[in-house]
C-alpha positions in Angstrom: -5.1 -15.0 16.3 -6.7 -12.0 14.0 -4.4 -10.7 11.3 -5.1 -7.4 9.7 -5.7 -6.6 6.0 -2.6 -5.6 4.6 -4.2 -3.5 1.6 -5.3 -0.1 2.4 -6.5 2.8 0.3 -6.5 6.7 1.1 -9.6 9.0 0.9 -10.1 12.6 0.4 -11.9 14.8 2.7 -10.1 17.4 5.4 -8.9 15.3 8.5 -9.1 17.4 12.2 -6.0 19.3 11.5 -7.0 20.4 8.1 -10.4 21.6 9.2 -9.5 25.1 9.0 -8.7 24.7 5.0 -10.9 25.5 2.3 -11.5 21.7 1.3 -11.4 20.9 -2.5 -10.4 17.4 -1.9 -13.9 16.0 -1.2 -16.1 16.3 -4.2 -19.3 17.5 -2.7 -21.9 20.0 -3.6 -20.8 23.0 -1.6 -24.6 24.1 -1.4 -26.4 22.4 1.7 -30.1 21.8 1.8 -32.2 24.9 3.0 -34.0 22.3 5.3 -30.9 20.9 7.0 -31.6 22.3 10.5 -35.1 20.8 10.5 -33.7 17.7 9.3 -31.3 17.4 12.4 -34.1 18.3 14.6 -36.5 15.3 13.3 -33.3 13.1 13.7 -33.2 13.9 17.5 -36.8 13.1 17.7 -36.2 9.7 15.9 -33.3 8.8 17.8 -35.3 7.5 20.7 -36.4 4.5 18.9 -35.0 2.1 16.2 -34.7 3.5 13.0 -36.8 1.5 10.6 -37.1 2.8 6.9 -38.8 0.1 4.9 -41.6 2.6 3.7 -39.1 5.2 3.0 -37.3 2.6 1.0 -40.4 2.0 -1.2 -41.0 5.6 -1.6 -37.5 5.9 -2.8 -38.1 3.2 -5.1 -41.0 5.0 -6.6 -39.2 8.3 -6.7 -36.5 6.6 -8.6 -38.6 4.7 -10.8 -36.9 1.4 -10.0 -36.5 -1.1 -6.9 -33.9 0.2 -5.0 -32.0 -1.0 -1.9 -31.2 1.9 0.9 -27.4 1.5 1.9 -24.9 3.4 4.2 -23.7 5.1 1.3 -21.7 3.2 -1.6 -19.2 2.0 0.7 -21.5 -0.2 2.5 -23.1 -1.7 -1.1 -19.5 -2.8 -1.7 -19.2 -4.8 1.5 -22.7 -6.2 0.7 -21.6 -7.3 -2.9 -18.6 -9.0 -1.2 -20.9 -11.1 1.0 -23.2 -12.0 -2.1 -20.5 -12.4 -5.0 -16.8 -11.4 -4.7 -15.3 -14.7 -2.7 -13.2 -16.8 -5.1 -14.1 -14.9 -8.1 -12.1 -13.0 -10.6 -12.7 -9.1 -10.1 -11.6 -6.8 -13.0 -10.8 -3.3 -12.0 -9.2 -0.1 -14.0 -5.6 0.7 -13.0 -6.7 4.3 -11.7 -10.1 4.4 -10.0 -11.6 4.4 -6.4 -9.4 2.3 -4.3 -12.2 0.6 -2.3 -13.2 -1.8 -5.4 -9.6 -3.4 -5.1 -9.7 -3.2 -1.3 -13.1 -5.0 -0.9 -12.4 -7.5 -3.5 -9.2 -8.5 -1.7 -10.8 -8.7 1.9 -13.3 -11.2 0.3 -10.7 -13.3 -1.3 -11.1 -12.3 -4.9 -8.3 -12.6 -7.7 -8.0 -9.0 -8.7 -7.1 -8.3 -12.4 -5.9 -4.5 -13.2 -7.0 -3.4 -16.7 -7.1 -0.2 -18.7 -9.5 2.7 -17.6 -11.7 2.4 -20.9 -14.6 0.1 -21.3 -13.5 -1.5 -24.4 -10.2 -2.4 -23.2 -11.8 -3.8 -19.9 -14.2 -5.8 -22.2 -11.2 -7.7 -23.4 -10.4 -9.1 -20.0 -14.1 -10.2 -18.9 -14.2 -13.9 -18.2 -17.3 -16.1 -17.3 -18.9 -15.4 -13.9 -16.4 -12.3 -13.5 -17.2 -9.2 -11.8 -16.0 -5.8 -13.4 -16.0 -2.5 -11.3 -16.5 0.6 -13.2 -16.9 4.1 -11.9 -19.1 6.5 -14.3 -18.3 9.5 -14.3 -14.8 8.0 -13.3 -12.8 8.9 -10.1 -10.2 10.7 -10.4 -10.5 12.1 -13.8 -14.3 12.9 -13.9 -15.0 11.6 -17.5 -18.5 10.3 -18.0 -19.0 7.7 -20.6 -22.4 7.6 -22.4 -24.2 4.3 -23.2 -22.5 3.9 -26.7 -19.3 4.0 -25.1 -20.0 1.7 -22.5 -21.6 -1.0 -25.1 -18.4 -3.0 -25.4 -18.3 -3.7 -21.8 -22.1 -4.3 -21.4 -21.9 -6.8 -24.4 -18.9 -8.6 -22.8 -20.8 -9.1 -19.6 -23.9 -10.2 -21.3 -21.9 -12.8 -23.3 -20.0 -14.2 -20.4 -22.6 -14.3 -17.7 -20.3 -11.6 -15.8 -21.7 -8.9 -13.6 -20.8 -5.1 -14.1 -20.6 -3.1 -10.8 -21.3 0.5 -12.3 -20.6 3.0 -9.6 -22.6 6.3 -10.3 -21.5 8.1 -7.2 -21.2 11.3 -9.3 -23.8 11.0 -11.9 -26.0 13.9 -10.2 -23.3 16.3 -11.4 -23.3 15.1 -15.1 -25.3 17.4 -17.3 -27.9 15.2 -19.3 -26.8 12.0 -17.8 -28.0 8.5 -18.8 -27.6 5.0 -17.3 -27.7 1.7 -19.2 -30.3 -0.9 -18.3 -29.2 -4.8 -18.2 -29.7 -7.8 -16.3 -26.0 -7.9 -15.8 -25.4 -4.5 -14.3 -25.9 -3.2 -10.7 -25.9 0.2 -10.2 -24.5 2.2 -7.2 -25.3 5.6 -6.2 -25.3 7.9 -3.1 -26.5 11.2 -1.9 -23.1 12.0 -0.1 -21.8 13.7 -3.1 -24.8 15.7 -4.5 -26.3 16.9 -1.4 -22.9 17.8 0.3 -23.3 15.6 3.4 -20.6 13.0 3.6 -21.4 12.5 7.2 -24.7 11.2 6.4 -24.3 7.8 4.9 -27.1 7.3 2.8 -26.9 5.6 -0.6 -28.7 3.0 -2.7 -28.4 0.1 -4.9 -30.3 -0.4 -8.1 -30.7 -3.9 -9.1 -30.7 -7.2 -7.4 -32.8 -5.6 -4.6 -33.7 -8.8 -2.8 -30.4 -10.1 -2.6 -29.1 -6.7 -1.3 -31.8 -6.4 1.3 -31.1 -10.2 2.3 -27.5 -9.3 3.9 -27.5 -5.5 4.9 -27.2 -4.6 8.7 -30.6 -3.8 10.4 -30.8 0.1 10.8 -27.5 0.9 9.0 -28.2 4.4 8.2 -29.4 5.5 12.0 -32.0 8.3 12.8 -30.1 11.1 11.0 -30.1 9.1 7.9 -33.9 8.3 8.2 -34.7 12.1 8.7 -32.5 12.6 5.7 -34.6 10.3 3.5 -37.9 11.8 5.0 -36.9 15.3 3.7 -35.5 13.9 0.4 -39.0 12.4 -0.5 -40.7 15.7 0.5 -37.9 17.5 -1.7 -38.3 15.0 -4.6 -34.8 16.4 -6.0 -35.6 20.0 -6.1 -32.5 21.0 -4.0 -30.3 19.2 -7.0 -32.3 21.1 -9.7 -31.7 24.4 -8.0 -28.1 23.8 -7.1 -26.5 21.8 -10.1 -26.7 24.8 -12.9 -24.4 26.7 -10.2 -21.9 24.2 -10.1 -22.0 23.6 -14.1 -21.2 27.2 -14.4 -18.2 27.4 -11.9 -16.9 24.3 -13.9 -17.1 25.7 -17.0 -15.2 28.8 -15.5 -12.5 26.7 -13.8 -12.0 24.6 -16.9 -11.3 27.9 -19.0 -8.8 29.3 -16.2 -6.9 26.3 -15.7 -7.0 24.3 -18.8 -8.6 21.1 -17.3 -11.9 19.3 -18.3 -14.2 17.1 -16.6 -17.7 15.7 -16.9 -18.3 15.6 -13.3 -17.8 18.2 -10.2 -13.8 17.7 -9.9 -10.7 17.8 -11.9 -7.3 16.3 -12.0 -4.1 18.5 -13.0 -0.8 17.6 -13.8 1.7 19.2 -11.2 4.8 17.2 -11.4 4.9 16.4 -7.8 1.6 16.1 -6.0 2.8 15.6 -2.5 4.6 19.0 -2.9 1.8 20.8 -4.3 -0.6 19.6 -1.8 1.8 21.0 1.0 2.2 24.5 -0.9 -1.6 24.8 -1.2 -2.2 24.2 2.6 0.0 27.2 3.4 -2.7 29.1 1.1 -5.4 27.6 3.2 -6.3 25.3 0.6 -6.7 21.4 0.6 -6.6 19.4 -2.7 -6.4 15.7 -3.2 -3.0 14.0 -3.9 -3.7 11.3 -6.4 -0.9 8.9 -5.4 -3.5 6.5 -4.1 -4.9 6.4 -7.8 -1.6 5.6 -9.0 -1.2 9.0 -10.2 1.5 10.8 -8.3 2.0 13.6 -10.4 -1.6 14.7 -10.3 -3.9 16.7 -7.9 -7.8 16.4 -7.8 -9.8 19.4 -6.7 -13.6 19.9 -6.6 -16.0 22.8 -7.8 -16.9 24.9 -4.7 -18.6 28.4 -4.6 -17.3 31.0 -6.6 -15.2 33.1 -3.8 -13.6 29.9 -3.0 -13.0 28.7 -6.7 -11.2 32.2 -7.3 -8.7 31.6 -4.4 -7.9 28.1 -5.8 -7.5 29.4 -9.6 -5.2 32.1 -8.1 -3.4 29.9 -5.9 -2.8 27.2 -8.8 -1.8 29.8 -11.2 1.0 31.0 -8.7 3.1 28.2 -8.8 2.0 25.6 -11.5 3.4 26.8 -14.6 3.2 23.5 -16.9 0.2 22.1 -18.4 1.8 18.9 -19.4 -0.6 15.8 -19.0 -3.6 17.8 -18.6 -6.4 16.3 -20.5 -4.3 13.2 -21.1 -6.3 9.9 -20.8 -5.4 7.9 -17.8 
């Protein structure tokens, strides 16, 4: 009676049997907030009641400077978008990017069109009332596109009355970021990455707040998510201001040591056989991401972690990856 959806995707992050490894496969801030223990204690106190968070949502809107909709990470916002707009629409997705765009589009019966990874190339595929997904900085290569680079795509969605869904999950890791303003753009953001808390599903949507609020589940983020928002509003992004320079310093060191380049907190590197490389690195206590699910089976992706952990990664990769073919190559 109920048939499973046939399209699936694979995500990074250690599974239970991999928990003893140093996890470079999930692109997270390696420095947790100092108030983490206090946050969990507050969540325990909240757990005895329904976790309403309307006032916190308004507070976050003021902090961000725009009306927002709190969601259980970016993933929930994609499903809300499916309810609102994806059914029977043409959806344009870059060839090498986050797999949930295509998966959610297919779940809601959209026609998926694969295009190039650059904004100008995607702009040529925009049709009337279509929806375009674009991750900036992109996952898995970490390239960040400035507003001037996005202009062809922004112009195209404006001219065709289309919608650009701009996934800015990693924008906090970009030095001197910028984000375009447009009536034809909805922006998806999350705290999962920048606060290093993937188990706490809290993100938000910028744009179309009344529409997104009308279809989301009640109490979607739970008591831990509510406690996180309370501390976040007290913190006012000071944790990010303190930890991002540490990540940027290590990022530059990895770039120099391994001949890679990224605008985000992760890299891809050509290794020839990603599956084999992942297994070899596991033997050395390191977990990296196989990029086969991105359509790049010759690449691995790894994040920036603390200095002593990065030392271990650099040494391990240098020990058996001798070729730099494909590094820096546009995907």
